[in-house]
N, C-alpha and C positions, 0 to 999 in steps of 0.2 A: 524559501530555501536560503535566500541571501542572509536573513536574520540568523538562521541556524549557523551559517558559515562564520558570521561575526562572533558568535558564542564559541564555536569550535576552534577558531584561529589560535588562541593561546594554548591550546592543548596539543600534545604530540599524539598523532593517531597513526596507526599502522597502515591505513589505506589513504590513497591520495584523494583530493577533493573531487576530481573528475569521476573516479570510481564510485565514491560515496553518492554524488549527485545522480549518477547513472542508475545505481541500484534503487535509490529513493524514487526517481522518476519512473522506473520500470514498475515498481510496486504500486505506485499511484495509478499508472496506466492500466495495470491488471485490475485493480479495484474498480476504476471507472468503467472499463470494458465489461466486466461482469455485471455491474449494476445496470448499464445500458441494455445489455442483452436480456437481463431479467425483465426489465420494463417492456422491451420489445415483444416478449412472449405474450404480453397482455393483448396484443393486436391479433393473435391467432384465435380464430373462432372455431371451436369444435363442439360437436353435440355428443360425442361418444364419451361416457364417463371415464373410461380407462385412459383415453387421450388427455382428458382434463387433468386426471391424476398425474400423468407423466409430466405435463406442463408445470404443475404445481411443484413436483419434485425437482425438476430442472431449475425452476426459479429459486427454490430454497437453496439448492447447491450453489447457484451463481451468487446469491446474496451472502452465503457463508464464505465463499472464496473472496468476495469483495471485502467483507469485514475482516477476514484474516490478513489480507494484503495490507489494508489500512493499519491494522494493529501492528503488523511487522514493521512497517515504515515508522510508525510512532515509537516503537520500542528501540529500533536501531538508533534513531536520532536522540531519543531520550537517554539511552545508555552512554552515548558519546558526549552529550552535553553534561552529564553528571560526573564525568571523569574529572579528577583533580587537574588543576592547571599546573604546568611544569614550566619553571623559569629556566631560560637558557642563559648561561654565563658567556658573555662575549669577550 
């Protein structure tokens, strides 16, 4: 994140750095939590086919949320980095 801040520094952004870092960290936490929960579901042993199907569906949803959160984080940072630099006359 510090490299991203170095790139963003010369740009005027409507959000402060703390908020930006907080949002990015939150999205990364959501992504990681979903991924860990999906892997943890592998430890549940069930013999009932319907229960197995439910576990597969839950894992798929968790991986989808993880992927979505990661993509949102990348998109937010990418859009900010691509903004034109603005020079401030002192």
